[in-house]
Each structure stands twice: as C-alpha cells, then as structure tokens.
N, C-alpha and C positions, 0 to 999 in steps of 0.2 A: 438473622432471624426471631431469637430468642430476644433480643435489644426490642426490636419491635412492638412484640407481644407484650414486652413489663411497660415500656412507655406507652401503649392502649389502654392497657389495664389501669398504671398510674392516671393515666386522663380521662377516662373514667369512673374511678374515682373520685379523682376533685369535680368532675361534672355532676357526683352522686353530692358529695359533699356540698355545692351550690344548691342543689336542688330542695337536700335536707333545711339549708337556712332558707330559702325561701316559703319551704313549710312553716318551717319555726317564726317566721315573720308573720304568715296570715296569721297561727293559732294566737299569735299575741296581739295581733290588728283584731281578730273574732272576740280573744279573754276584756279588750277595750269595749268594745263595741258594747259587749253584754254587760260589761261594771255601768258603764255611759246609761246603757237602756234598765237599769236596777235601779238607779240612781231617781233615774226620771219618772219612774213608775211609785217610788215614794216620796219624790217632792210634787207630784202632782196633785191639784186640790183646786176647787171648788170656787172660782172667782164669779163675784156678782156679775160684771158687766164682761167679763171675756169670753174665748173662743169656748170655753167648758162654763157653764153656767146652772148645770144641770146633775146630779148623782148618778142617774143613769148616764149620759153622755159619759161622766167621768169612769166610771166603771167600763163601759164599752171601750175605752183611752184605754185603761190599765189592763184589759183584757188583751187587747192589738200588739199592746207591748210585750205580753207575756208570752204572746204568740209569737211573735219576733224574736224572742228569749231563748223560744223553744227551736226554732230553725235556727237559728246561729246557734245552739249547745249542740245541734247535727248534724251543721255543717263542718264545726269544731271537732267532732267524732271521726268525720270522714277526714277530714286533713290530717288529725292523728293516726289514725289507721295508714292513709297514706305512709304519712313521714317512719312510721314502724317499720312498712315493707322497703322503704329508700333505706332506713337504719340496716335490715339482713342485708341487702345486696352490695352496700357498703362494707361490710364486712366481710363479705364472697369478695370481692372485690378485691382487700386489703391482704386475703388467704392466696390469692394467685398474686397478687404482685408481690407478695413478699417468696414465694414458689419460685417464682421466673428473677426475683432477685438471688436468689440461693443459687439456682443454676448460675446464672450471670459470673457469680464469687466462683464458684468452683471451676468456669472455663477460665475465669481471669487467672485465677493457680493455676490449671494444666498448664496454663499457656506459659506463665512464669517460669513453673519447671520443667518443661522444653527449654527456655530460650537459657535458664540456667546450666541443663545438661548439657547443651550444644556449645556453651562457652568453655565450660570443664572440657570435654570433648576435644576443644580445639584447642585449650591450653596444655592439654596433656598431649595432644600431636606435638604442638609446638617444642614441649619440653623434648619431648620423644626424639623427635628430629633434630634438635641443639645435640645431645646427649649420644646420638649414632652419629653424628658427623664430626667428633670427638675422634 
C-alpha cells in the first residue's frame, strides 16, 4: 500500500515537473514575442509608397503594437502565477514523497531485522540441538 502511494506521489511530482516545463516554455515564447514586438515598434517608420505612408497611420500601428505588448505581458503574468502555484504543488508532493520513502525505508529495515532475528534463532536452535545431542 505504501509502495503504491509512494509511486503515485512520485508520478504526480513528475507530471507537475512536466507541467512546469511547459509553463516555462510558454513564458519564454511570450518573452520572445514581446521582444520581437518591441523591435517592430522601434523599427517602424514612414515609407513613401509603402503601407505606412502617413504619420497618423504609423502612430496607430505603434499604439496597436503597444497594446499587443500589454496583452502579452498580462498573459505572461498569468502564466507566471500558474507556474508559481505548480512549484508550490511540486514542493508539497516532494515532501509527501519523501515521507512515504522514509516509511518504506523503515519498513524494509524492520523486515531485515526480523529476518536476521529469525536466522539468529534458527542458528541458536541448531547449535543448542547439536549441543544437546552430544
């Protein structure tokens, strides 16, 4: 029973680690998109015959990109909050896993002591029976 609980907690911990890695990947992706958008904002300019040929249109374009950055940063903050919760869950699961591991180790030690005790009793009985037979 303890083995099953230990394996379950270990599996849950591994799943949370994978979830944390996915969230970290999402944060990195959002950071890259934010940086790319900032670069686009700083490099956007008026072109004589291009799509952006008016300063008003350019300013609207830059404002749109700034709003996009704000949305990305809000999303990043939400993902970071989720990741913090996952990290807290990982810590709790690891504590539980360590507790079950400790209990398993104690049970194994008790089992080994019982086996040693039984072997010692058997060897003592053998020696006593040999001594009595003489």
